[in-house]
N, C-alpha and C positions, 0 to 999 in steps of 0.2 A: 608703726607703718600706717599711713593714711588708709582709711576704710576703702576708698575706691581702688587703691593698688591691691589691697588684699582681695577684693572682689574679682579683679582682673586675673590674679593668680589662680584663684579658685576656678574661675571659668576656663582658664587655659588647661588646668589639670583635668577638669571634667571633659573638655574636648579631646584631650589626649587619650583618656580612658575610652571614650566613645569610638575614636578612630581605631584603637587596638581591637575593640570588640568587633567592629566592622571587618577588619582584616582577618580576624580569626574565623568569623562567620563565612567570609568569602572563600577562605582556604578550605573550609569544610564542605562547600558546595561543589558537587561534581557535575561538570557539564559534558554532555555527550552529543555527538553529531550523528544524526540519522539521515541516511540517503533515501530519498523518496522519489516517486515518479512524477514527471511533468505533464501527465495527461490531464486535460481540462475537465473532462466529464466522466469521472469514474464513480459518481455518487451511486449508492449511499456510502461506498467505501472511502473515497477521497475525491478531491477536486483541486485543481490549481488554476485559479482565475484572478486576473488583475493583480498578479504578483503575490497572491495569498494562497497558502496551502491550508486545506480544511477537510472536514469529513469525519465519519464515524471512527475510523482508525486513529486519527489524530486525537480525538477526544478521549479515547481509552488510554492511549499512550501518555497524554498530558496528565490524566488523573493518576496514573501509576507514578509518574515523575513527581507530582505534587506530594503524594503520600510518602515517597522515599526521600524527598528533599533533593531531588536531582533537577537539573535543567536540561531539557532536550532542545537542541537546535536542528531545524529541518532544512536540509540542503536539497533543493529541487533540481533534478538532473534528468537528461534523456536516459532511458532505461539502460542501454548498452554501456554508456559511459559510467553510470552509477554502479553497474555490476563490476566493471573493471576496477574502479576505484576501491570498491569493497575488497576484492581479492588482493589488491595491492596494499591493503592495510591502512588506507587513507580515510576510512569511515568507521565509526564505532559500531554502527548497526545499519541494516537496511530494512525497509518495510515498503511493500510486502516482499516476502520471499517464500520459497517452498523447496523442500529437498529434491523435487523432481526438476526444478527449473535450472537452466544453464549448468547441467550436471558436469559436462566436460570441463567447463571453466573452473569449477570448484575442485577438480581432482588434485589431490595432494594437500588440501586444506581441511582442517577440522572446523566445521561450521555448527554452531549451536542454535537450536530453533525453539520457539515457543508459539503454539497456535493461537491466533487471535480471532479471525472471522472466517466463517464457512464460505465456500464458493462452489459453484458448478461451472466448469468450463466445457462448452460443447458447441455443436454446430448449429448456427442460426441460419435459416433459409427463408425465402418468401413463403408465405402461408400456402400458396398454391402448390409448392414443391415438397411439402411435408410427406414423408413416406416413400419417396421415389428411390431411396436406397443410396448407397455410397457410390455406385457407378455413375450417378448423376453429377457428382461433385468433381468437376474437372479443374475449375479455377477456385482455389481456396484463398480467401483473404484473412490475414491476421494483423492485429495491431503491431506496430513496429517493436521488435524485440521479444515478441511472444514466442512461446514454445508449444506448438500444437502436438504434444507428445503422442496422442493416440493415432495421429495421421502420418507420422514419420515413415512407417513402412510403405504406405501408398505413394508418398512423395519420392522416396528413394527408388521405388520401382518405376517411376515415371508415369504412374497412373493418375497423378494429381499434381498440378502446378501450384506452388505456394507463392503468394504475393504479400509483401509487407506494406501496410498502409499507415499513414502517420497518426491516425486517431480513430476513435469509434464513430465520430460523425461522418467521416469520409467512407468508412466501411458500410454504414447504413445506406449511404447514397449509392455505393457500388452495388449493393444488393438490389435496391429498388430499381436502379437503372439497368440491371441485369448484366453488369460488367463482371460480376462474380456469381458463382453458383452457390456458394456458402461462405460463411465467416465463422472462424473459431474465436469465441469470446466468452466472457463472463455473462451468463444468462441473467443474473440478477441485475447487473448494470444495464443490460439491454431493456429489461422490463421497466426499470426505474426511468430510463431515458424517455420511453414512449408515454408512460403514465404521467410523469411529473413535468418533464421539460416540454414535451410536445402536446401535452394535455389531450391525449387520445386514450379512450377506454380500452381499445384493443390495438395491437401493433400489426403492421403489414408484414413484419418479420417475426418469426417465432423459433424457439428451440425445437429441433427435431430429435427427440429422445430415442428414436430408433437407431440413431447413429452413435458412434463411440463418444463418450464424454468422461470427464474426471470430476469426482467430488472430493474435496480436500479443504485445506485451510490456508488462508493468508497467514504467514508467520512473521514474527519479528525474529531476525537472526543476527548473530554476531560471531566473529572469529576471535575478537580481542577480549570480550567480556562475558565469559560463561557464567560468572557469579551473578551478573545482573539479569541474564536470561533466567537463571534459577529463581531469582526474586520475582521476576515477572510471572513465572509459572505459579508461584504461591499467590500472587495478587489476583490472578484470574480464578484460581481455585477458591479463594476466600471471599470473593466479591461477585457471586453469580447474579444477585439482585441488581447490583449497580450496573453490571454489563447489560443485563436485560433492559434496564431503564434507558441506557444509551441507545440500544438497538431500537427500542420503541420510538425514541425521538426521531430517528431517521427512517421509520417504517421498514426496517431491515427484514423483518420476518413476514 
């Protein structure tokens, strides 16, 4: 056999071996779809701007996926649609989530959670209105899809009217222009917004800690993959210094 024909046969065999290896590797790689929120300014937690999802939460999830050999695909959705797709079993995970959120929608489902990032959700008011008490809050603004759990009793009794606003930016404007008496939101996001985005050392709106608030965690949650949630728990427990480094990068603390 001429040497060039032998060389071609060897190359063809080598190519076949490489293609088989690629197929085996691809079959071993697990790809998961994570439903995330489409809010543009949720930093340091997350952001969705110019078609790109980013933020501290994504960095932590991506590092977990890298270590486990997984691929995470982020599907950016309006909050209410995201939650319904999750309950319908059309998303592998959602982030963020919390056992207190959309509790009625989750009835009858077993949802598995892993805490990722701390949050404080509370009442933000104009600085001049701090300490005026809950009776001052007649018009309460919340980001679209939010659950102002501590204020549901007041809303149900008609003592407070809740209005959903499309994003944090419009909520800030609603407060500043006095169209709202207060806004229920993540206080760390509010602080980050004024310090980083608006370049102001102090904010015209502040959290009124004399009013009800909730301290808890943003969770990664899943109905379909409890085993991955368990792996993520271990990842968080075994990598405290790595998580701290991510937080420092975003000035989270």
